[in-house]
C-alpha positions as CSV (number, residue, x, y, z in Angstrom):
1,X,0.0,0.0,0.0
2,X,2.9,2.4,0.8
3,X,4.4,1.7,-2.6
4,X,1.1,2.6,-4.4
5,X,0.8,5.8,-2.4
6,X,4.4,6.8,-3.2
7,X,3.9,6.0,-6.9
8,X,0.9,8.2,-7.0
9,X,2.7,11.1,-5.4
10,X,5.7,10.7,-7.7
11,X,3.5,10.4,-10.8
12,X,1.5,13.4,-9.9
13,X,4.5,15.5,-9.2
14,X,6.1,14.4,-12.4
15,X,3.0,15.3,-14.5
16,X,2.8,18.7,-12.9
17,X,6.4,19.4,-13.6
18,X,6.1,18.3,-17.2
19,X,3.0,20.4,-17.7
20,X,4.8,23.5,-16.3
21,X,7.8,22.8,-18.4
22,X,5.6,22.5,-21.5
23,X,4.2,25.9,-20.7
24,X,7.7,27.4,-20.3
25,X,8.7,25.8,-23.6
26,X,5.8,27.4,-25.4
27,X,6.6,30.8,-23.8
28,X,10.2,30.5,-24.9
29,X,9.3,29.5,-28.5
30,X,6.9,32.5,-28.7
31,X,9.4,34.9,-27.2
32,X,12.2,33.7,-29.5
33,X,10.0,34.2,-32.5
34,X,8.9,37.7,-31.3
35,X,12.5,38.6,-30.6
36,X,13.8,37.5,-34.0
37,X,11.0,39.4,-35.8
38,X,11.8,42.5,-33.7
39,X,15.2,42.7,-35.5
40,X,13.2,43.6,-38.7
41,X,12.4,46.9,-37.1
42,X,16.1,47.8,-37.0
43,X,15.3,49.6,-33.8
44,X,18.1,48.9,-31.3
45,X,16.0,50.0,-28.3
46,X,13.1,47.7,-29.2
47,X,15.6,44.8,-29.7
48,X,17.4,45.6,-26.4
49,X,14.2,45.4,-24.3
50,X,14.4,41.6,-24.6
51,X,17.9,41.6,-23.0
52,X,18.8,41.5,-19.4
53,X,20.3,44.7,-18.1
54,X,22.1,42.8,-15.3
55,X,23.9,40.2,-17.2
56,X,24.1,39.9,-21.0
57,X,26.6,38.4,-23.5
58,X,26.5,38.5,-27.3
59,X,28.8,36.1,-29.2
60,X,28.9,36.5,-32.9
61,X,31.2,35.4,-35.7
62,X,33.5,33.6,-33.2
63,X,34.1,36.6,-31.0
64,X,32.5,38.1,-27.9
65,X,30.7,41.2,-29.4
66,X,29.1,42.7,-26.3
67,X,29.4,42.1,-22.6
68,X,26.4,44.1,-21.5
69,X,23.1,45.4,-22.8
70,X,24.5,48.9,-22.8
71,X,27.4,47.8,-24.9
72,X,24.9,46.1,-27.3
73,X,23.0,49.3,-27.6
74,X,26.1,51.3,-28.4
75,X,27.5,48.8,-30.9
76,X,24.3,48.1,-32.8
77,X,23.2,51.7,-32.8
78,X,26.1,52.1,-35.2
79,X,25.5,48.9,-37.2
80,X,21.7,49.0,-37.7
81,X,21.5,52.4,-39.4
82,X,23.7,51.1,-42.2
83,X,20.9,48.8,-43.2
84,X,17.9,49.7,-45.2
85,X,16.1,46.5,-44.4
86,X,16.6,43.2,-42.4
87,X,14.2,40.3,-43.1
88,X,13.7,36.9,-41.5
89,X,13.5,34.5,-44.4
90,X,13.1,31.3,-42.5
91,X,13.6,29.7,-39.1
92,X,13.9,26.0,-38.6
93,X,15.2,23.2,-36.4
94,X,13.9,24.7,-33.1
95,X,15.0,23.1,-29.9
96,X,14.1,24.2,-26.4
97,X,15.6,22.9,-23.3
98,X,13.8,24.0,-20.1
99,X,16.4,23.9,-17.3
100,X,14.0,24.9,-14.6
101,X,11.0,27.2,-14.2
102,X,13.3,30.3,-14.6
103,X,15.8,29.2,-17.2
104,X,15.7,27.8,-20.7
105,X,17.9,27.5,-23.7
106,X,16.7,27.6,-27.3
107,X,18.6,26.9,-30.5
108,X,17.5,27.2,-34.1
109,X,18.6,27.9,-37.7
110,X,17.9,31.3,-39.1
111,X,18.0,32.4,-42.7
112,X,17.9,36.2,-42.9
113,X,18.7,38.8,-45.5
114,X,19.9,42.4,-45.0
115,X,19.8,45.2,-47.5
116,X,22.4,47.9,-47.1
117,X,21.8,51.6,-47.7
118,X,23.5,51.1,-51.1
119,X,21.2,48.2,-52.0
120,X,23.7,45.5,-51.4
121,X,22.1,42.2,-50.2
122,X,23.8,40.0,-47.7
123,X,22.9,37.1,-45.5
124,X,23.9,39.0,-42.3
125,X,22.4,37.1,-39.3
126,X,22.0,33.8,-41.1
127,X,23.3,30.7,-39.3
128,X,22.8,28.7,-36.1
129,X,21.7,30.7,-33.0
130,X,21.5,29.8,-29.4
131,X,19.6,31.9,-26.8
132,X,19.8,31.5,-23.0
133,X,16.7,32.9,-21.4
134,X,16.3,33.7,-17.7
135,X,13.3,34.8,-15.8
136,X,14.2,38.0,-13.9
137,X,11.7,39.7,-11.7
138,X,8.9,37.7,-13.3
139,X,10.0,38.6,-16.9
140,X,11.9,36.4,-19.4
141,X,15.1,38.1,-20.6
142,X,18.0,37.0,-22.8
143,X,21.2,36.7,-20.9
144,X,23.3,35.1,-23.6
145,X,23.2,35.0,-27.4
146,X,25.5,32.9,-29.5
147,X,25.4,33.3,-33.3
148,X,27.4,31.0,-35.6
149,X,27.3,32.6,-39.0
150,X,26.7,30.5,-42.0
151,X,29.8,30.2,-44.1
């Protein structure tokens, strides 16, 4: 009888945890999609609202690009105005790992296209991306981005 009772408790706890993890997974997928589409605005302030102000790293093209959200704002406020347009062409191969109720990692493949002020088209931003999300003060924020550019 004790074993059945213990099994019921473990099963119920496991199901509750799986349900909450599925809810987090959906939130992270939705946020990742929203964040990626926000880049199309070319508005550094809108993009930066998704980042943590306490702890943020941005790795791109094999180098640490930014070590804070303030540094991101400064760097990308110089880069984004050089673009006329940035478009998400395709996202695929999404994977979300929920580490706990306040932390998750997502990775995916992005195909994007940028158009420079001179009309030059490039695949800037295309490649494999990994985002680390952390819930801070009840709000999901990006604390780490790793971009592996497509060669």
